[in-house]
C-alpha positions, 0 to 999 in steps of 0.5 A: 499526482491525482488521487481518487478515494472511494468509500464503501461501508467501512472500506476506503479504496485509494487509487493514486495515479502516478509514481509513488516517491518522496515527493508524492508521499505527503499527498498520499498521507493527506488522502489517508488523513482525510478518511473518516474515523469509521473506515477500518479497512484501507485498500491501496489500488495501485493499478495506475501506479507503475513505479514506486521507490522506497517511499512506497514501502514507507507508505504501505508499512510505515506507522499508521497516522495518529487518527487511524492506528487500527486500520487494516491496510492491503494493496491490489492490482500491483504492476511488475515494478512495485510488486518486485520491490515488495517481494524483494523487501519481503525476501530481504527483511521478512520480519519488517515486510509481511506482504501476506497480509498486505497483498492477499491476492498475490499468488502463493508461489510468488510469496514463497521464500527463495533459496 
């Protein structure tokens, strides 16, 4: 997996290239751990990630690294499979997976509760 990090002001855009799973999770955590302390916003650009398993949920919703407990996290440009996983997790466990703060550019009709 290749990971590109771009910092603009206080925002870091982290773009992984490849699948997110438990084998690649340490590399992604390392990318976050290397961010300078002044970075307050973390944007996961998932345009080059076509698949993620539950490791992606852990990455996006798990506890923040010790160096950045107050960093805001968002995700953008999700492909169908990662988006479907997030929507399913939010539908099944809405208290644990609040995607409204994570993916603000997702159309509201996709985030509406299903009956």
